[in-house]
N, C-alpha and C positions, 0 to 999 in steps of 0.2 A: 309508821311512827304513831304512837298513841298520843292522846291529848296531853298527858303529863310531860312527855318528851318534847312536844311542840312548845308548851309553855316554858319549860326549862331552857330550851334552845332560844326562844324569843327573848327571855329574860337575860340570858348570857350575851346575846347579840346586843341588846340594849345597853348593858353595862360596858361592853367593849367600845361601842360607838360613843357613849357618854365620856368615857375615859379619854378616848382619842380626841374628841372635840375639845375637851378641857385642856389637854396638853397643847393642842394647836393654838388655843387662845392665849396661853401663857407666853408665847413667843419663844423663839429658839435662842438659847443663850449664846453669847458671843464666844468664839473659839479663841481662848487666850493662850493657845500653845505656840502661835507664830507671831511674835512681836513685829516682825517686818511687814507681814500682811496687815496687821492692825494699823500700822503707821500709814500704809498706802491707803487703806480705807478712810482713815481720819483725814488725811491730806485731800483726798478726792471729795469727801463730804464738805470740807471747808471751801474748796475750789468751786464746787457746785453752788453753794450758797453765794459766794462772791460773784459768780457769773449771773445768777438770777438777780442779785442786788444791782449789779452793773447794768443789767437790762431794764431796770426800773421796777423790779418786783416789790421793793419796799415802798415805792411811791404810790402804787395803785392798789386800792382795796381788793379789786378783782384778781390781781396777780398774787396777792399774799397767800392764797390757797396753795400755790406751787412752792412757796418758800417754807411755809409752816411745817411740813413733814421733816424738815432738816433740823429744826430747833426744838428745844424742850418747853417752850412757852406757847400758849394757844393763840395769842393775838399779836398783831404788829405793834411793837412798842411805840409810844408817842415820841416825837422828836421835834425840836424847834429849828433845826437846820439840817442840811445835808451837804456833803462834800462832792463836788463834781470832779470826776476822775478821768484820766486818760488810759490808765492801765492798773493792774494789780498783779502781784506775785506772791504766791504762798511759799514761805520759807521752807527749805528742804529739811531742816532740823526741827524736830518736835521735842518739846519737854514732856516728861511723864512724872506725875506725882499723885500718890494715893488713888490710883485707878482712873486718873483723868489725864488727858493729853492737852498740851498747850501749843497752839500754832500761832505764828506771827504772819500777818499779811501786810505787805508793803504796797501802799497806794501812792501813785503819782497824781498829784492834785492839779486841777485846772482852776478851781475857784470854790467859792462857798456860797450856798444859797441860804440866807437867814429868812425864815418865814415872816418875820416882822419887818425886815429892812430890805430884802431883795438880794440880788446877786452881786458879788464882788470877786475880783480876781486877785485879792491880797495873798491867797495861798498858792498862787500859780508856781509850778515847778518845784514845789516842796514835796517831800516824801513823808507820809503819815504811816506809822506803824500801829496796827490794830491787833489786839490780843484776843484770840478765840480759845475758849475752853471747851473741850469735847468730852462728854461723859456718857456712860452707859445708862440708858433709860429703857426699861422694859425689854432688855435683851438686845438693844440696838444702839449704835452710836448716834448721839444727837449733840448739837451745839448747845451748851448750857449757859454760856456767858460770852458777851462780846464787849470789849472796852477799847475805844468809845463805841457806843451802840447806834449811832445815827447812820442813815443810809449813805452809800457811796456809788451813785449812779453815773453812767456815762454822760458825755455831753449831749448825745442824741436823746437819750431817755429823759434827761433834765429839760431839754428844749421842748419835748413832747408834753411833759408835765406842765411847764410854764404856759405853753399854747392852750392847753385845756383850761387852766386857771384863768387865762386872759379871756377866753370865750365865755366863761361863767361869771366873770367879775361884773358887778353892777355899779360900784362906786368909782369915781374918777381916780382917787388915790391908789387903789389896788390895780386899776388898769394901767396907770403910769408905771408902777413898780414892775408889773409883769411885762409890759412893753419894753422897758429898759433892759430887763433881764434877757428877754428874747433877742433883742438886738445884739447884746454882748455874746450870747451863746451861739448865735448864728453868724457872727462876724468871721470872715475868712481868716485863716492862719496868716500871720505875717511872713512874707517871703524873705529869705536871706538876701542880702545885698548882692548884686551882680558884680562879678570881678572883671 
């Protein structure tokens, strides 16, 4: 092989590798040929987000890194309250409009933690429906909207968060709020009356 052939070969190889790496960085477009497969992917994405949120992923800045790849926004949205939940169910039926899916998630509530006022069980045994919008972002499905957007952690994740806040609290008022919340969150379930 002469020097001209080597240069031409090297140049051709460079162009092919550059084109391949550029194509890889663009992301693989979603396959829109199978709507049922898309619905399964969207439902699983929403369920994965809900599991991470239920485990406290929205309450901890360290855990946000695991939640963030599922959503279209880069930072954990601010919230003034969170709803303590016992379970969630992703609705089987999805809506579809203008290239976006809409999923409803039904949360069974145990209580509400208001960051200014503390924990209350006013919402106990209520069902809250949360609307998730899932859109294509850079060739992948991402949650693009949640309404309402506050966290929905489990009782255990909420108690862990309150315990950490109690350990960090320096003033008496916040210590009292956290202590009362922790007592309510750690209280045993009421047993049904014996027959």
